N, C-alpha and C positions, 0 to 999 in steps of 0.2 A: 436783339440787343444782348450782349454778353452779360452773364450774371456777375454782379459785383462781389468781390471777396474782401476779406479784411486787409489784404495786401494793397487794395486800391484806395483805402480810406486815408484821409489826412490824419495826422497825429498831433496831439493826443486826441483820442476818440473814446466815447463811452460805449462799451460792448455789453449787450444783454443776451444771455443764453436762454432762449425760450423754453427749451426742454427742462432745464433746472428750475426756471421760474414756475412752470406748470406743476412740477413735482412739489415745490415748496407750497404753492397755493393749495394743492390737493391735500397735503399733509395737515395743514392748519385747519382747513375747512372740515375735514373728516374728524379731527380731534375735537373741535368745539361742538360739532353737531352731535357726536357721540356723548359729549358731556352735557348736552341739553342747554348750551349757552349760545346766544346769538353772536354772530360775528359782525363787528363794526370796524373794518380795517382802517388803520391810520395811514392815509395816502400821502402824508408829508414825505414819506420815503420815496414813493414811486412818482408822485406828481404827474401822472399820466392817465388820461381817460381810458386808453386801451388796456392798461394794466388794471385800472380800477374795475372795469367791466369784468375782466377775468377773475378778479379777487372776489367779487360778490356773486359770481355765478352759482346758482343753487341756493342763494340766501335772499334776504328781502331787500337788499340794496342799500342799507344804511352804511354810512362812511364817516370818517373823521378827517378833518383838515387842520392845518396850523396857521393859515393866513387867509385873509379875505380874498386875495387874488385866487387862491386855490378854490375857495368856496364859489366864486363866480365861474371859474373855469369848469369845475365839475357840475355846477348847475347847468351851464351851457351844454354839457355833455349828457344831460338827462337825469342826473342824480337829484333826488327829492328830499332825502332825510340826511342832513349833514350836521355833524357836531363840529363847531369851531372850538377846538380844544385848548385855546389860550385865553387867559382871563380877559373878559371884555372890559372896555372902558366906555364911559358915556358918549364920548365923541364918535365912537364907531357904531352906535346904535342906529344911526340913520342908514348906514350901508347895510346893516342887517335887515332893516325894514324894507329896503329896496328889493332884496332877494326874496324876503317872505311875501311881498306883494306879488311876486311872480309865481307863487305857489310852491316855493321851496321851504321846507320846514328846517330852516337854519337855526340850530340850537346854540346857545351860548353858555358860558361858564363864569361863575364868580365865587369868591370866598369872602366878599366884602359887603358890609351892611350898607354903606353909602351907595355903592354901585347897585345893590338890590333895590334901594329906594329910587335911584335914577331910572332903573328899568321899569319899576312900577309907574313912575311919573310919565315915562315915554309911551306906555301902552294906552293909547287913546285913539279916538276916531276910527275904531275898527282894527287898528294895528295890534298885533299880539306878539308875545315873546315866549319861547320855551327855554327854560333855564335849568342847568345843573349846578349844584353846589359842590365845589371841589374839596376833597379831603386829602390831607397829607398822611399817607400810610407809612412814612418813614424815609422817603427820598429827600425831604428837606428842601423842596423847590417851591411849591405853591400848595395852598389848601389849608383847611383848618386842621391843626395837629391832633392826631389820635394819640391817646384815648380821651383827652379832655374835651375835644370838639367845641372849643369856646365860640359862642355866638351862633351855633348851628340853628337853634330854634328861633332866634331873633331874625336871622336872615330868611329862614324858611317861612316864617309867618308873614313877613313883608311880601314875599313872592306869592305865597299861596292865597293870601287875602286880596291881592291886587286884581281888579278886573282886567282881563286881557293878558294875564300872565299864567303860564303853566309851569309849575315846579315839576320838571321832568324826572328828577331823581338826584342821585349823588354819583360822583366819579372820582377816580384817583389814577395816578400813574406811579407804578412801583419802579422808579428809576434806579433805586438802590439794588435792584436785581442784577444790574450790570457789574456790580462789584463783587459778585460771587463767582466761584469757579468750579462748583460741583453741583450735580442735580439736587443733592440734599440741601445745599446752601440756598439754591434758587427756590426750592420748594418751601423752605422756611420763610423767605421773603413773600412768596405767593400767599402763604397763610396770614402773614401780617396784612397784606393787601386785602385779602378777603375779610378778615375780622374788622378792619377799619371801616370799610364801606358798608358791610352788613350791619355793624353796630350803629353806624350813622342812620341807616335806613330804619332800623328798629326803633331808634330814638325818635325819629320823625313820626313813625306810625303810632307809637305809644302816645304821642301828643295829638293824635287825630289828624295828622298831615300826611297826605298820600305821598308815596315814594315809588312810583312804578318801575323806574329803571335803576339798577345798581350796576355800575359800569367800572370794570377793571381795565388795566392796560399793561403793556410791555410784552414783547415777544418771549423773553425767558420765562416769565410767570405763566403765560399762556401755554407754553410747551411743558413746563414741569410742575404745575400745580397738581396737587393730589386731591383737592376738594374744592369744587366750585359751588358748594351749597350757598344759596342766597344771592349769588351773582347772576344777573340776567344777560349781560353782554360783556365781551372782551374786545379790546382795541389794539391788537398787535400791529406793528408796522413794518419793521425791518425784515421780518420773516419772508417777505416777498422776494428779497434778494439774498439776505444773509450777508455776512462779512467776516473778517478775521476775528473781530471781537466776539461775535456770536459763536464762532467755532471754538475759540479758546475758553469760553465760559461754559461750553457744553450745550448750547441751545440749538446747534446744528452740527452736521458732520462735515468732513473735509470736502466732500463732493457736492455740497449744497450751496455753494457761493455762485450766484447767477451773474454777478456784475464784475466787470474788470475794466481797467483802463488800458487801451492799446497805445503803446509808446514806441518811438524809434530810438535806436542807439545813435548818439551823435558824437561820441568821443571815446577813445581808449587811453587809459592812464596806468600802464603796467607797473610803474614805479611805486604806486600806492595801491595796486591791485583793485582798481576801480574802473568803472565805465560810467558814462553819462547817458541819460535818456532825456527826451524832450518833454517829460512830465514832471513838473515840480510842484511847489506848494499850491498853486492855483488849480492844477489838474488833479492832484491827489488829496488835497487838504493837509493840514498839519496835525490831524487828530491821531494821537499815538496811544489811545486808550488801551489797545490790546497788549501793550508792553507790560501792563501790570502782571500778566500771566505768562507772557512769552516775549522775552526781551529782544529777540532777533528779528522781529517783524518790521521794525523801523516804521516807515511811512507806507508800507505795502510790500508784499512779497511777490516774486516772479512766479507766475503759473507755469507749470511744466518746465522747471529750470534745467538748463544743461549742466549746472554745477550745484552742489549742495548749498542750501541756505542762502540763496540769492535774494537780496532785499534792498529796497531803497532806504539807505541808512541816514541820508541827509537830503534836505531840500533847500534850494533857493527858489525864487519866484517861478522860473521856467526851466530849471535844471533839477533832475533827480540823480543823486549819487548812488550807484549800485555797487555793492560789495558782496562777498560770499565767504563761506567757511573755508573753502579751498581756493586755489588759483583760478581766476576767471578764465573761461574758455574763449579767448578773444577770437580765435579762428572760426568758432561756431556762431559768433555774434559780431560780424563785421559792422562797420558804420553803415547805417541804413537798415539794419535788421530790425524786425519787429518783436516786441515782447508784450505780454499781457500782465498787468499788475493787479493783484487782488487787494481791495481796499480794507483798511481797518474799520472804517465807519461808512457804510454805503450811503447813508443819508447825506452826509456832508460832502463826500466825494462827488456824488451825482449832481449836487447843487451848482457845479461850475458849468454844466452842459445844458444845451437846449433840445437835445434829442438822444435817443438810444438807437444805435445800430444793432439790429436784432439778428442773432445767429441761432442755429439749432444744432447742438452737439449730437442729437439723435439722427440727424440727416446725413451730415458729412463731416462730423467731428467739429462743427462750428466754424467752418471756413467761409461759407457763403453768407452774404447778407440777405436775409429772407424778408426783412421788413424794416421800417423806420418808425419809431414811436416818438411823438412830441412830448414835451414836458412844459409845465408852467413854473416859472421862477418869479421871484420878487414878492412884494407884499400888497 
């Protein structure tokens, strides 16, 4: 049977370069091991058992997920220490219990006293819960705001004193690191992140409440933090693939983007110096966060473009409008030609697909499909 190449694939298709993936995984693994920090990769980006197994190779297997569907999927794949990193609500505790009864240490997160009390009440008849208290280290999304940390001890006492509940520790996500564009700026956010969770942990311990895990997050801070003192684990996620956003804020280099969308040229429009591809908003997403630092990326840039600055500058549902700094080379891109589009935000782009077509640029420049990895979507 002939080897399948990317020219044989239907478009749009999600392409994963295994060689770059492996380099990204190795870089983060070695960095955190050298820092003496445990790696708990956030697999909401990859949503793939195959990639998850590669990510935890050489580590103890702990992971993070963002949906209960992911938790079930990775539990089925053999993962036993899973942090469900989205604030838990009482109605989901039954689903958590189901997985814990299977021997999976599915840990949950809260920053709410009422929810802590609901968790304490649900821990009965031998059922147990492992809970993190979420801290807002400056991102302004969820968590008890630092430095005041209002309600921290009240929540912690409810959890710590409840039979069948383990207060696992504190956690945060330094999402505001994505708004920096220099290593110094990211390092500054990383220090905010560290101080917030270390301070919370110290406050708990001073009150006689154990805080075994102090958990930070975000790929930029994992890459650029200059001091991990007091942090026990980090939860980077997008580092497995990287994307244009990570490149432009300095969290990775130009050759570190492992993910792309394969699209076909479907139309030429010389009168406006544009061409159309069959990857639009659903195939690429409409995340344009990288434009904060690089206005010409649009909804994704063309990898190895035949003309300077080729990017998808506009999207409708199934159409991508491609323009360039110079006149488009229509002769080199006839209708039916294939292009690969690098995403702004790999997590959101990948969410539209149910599989990765895996290539390997170290073998043949990434032309042959060497494997197919599945993904879990939904909630």
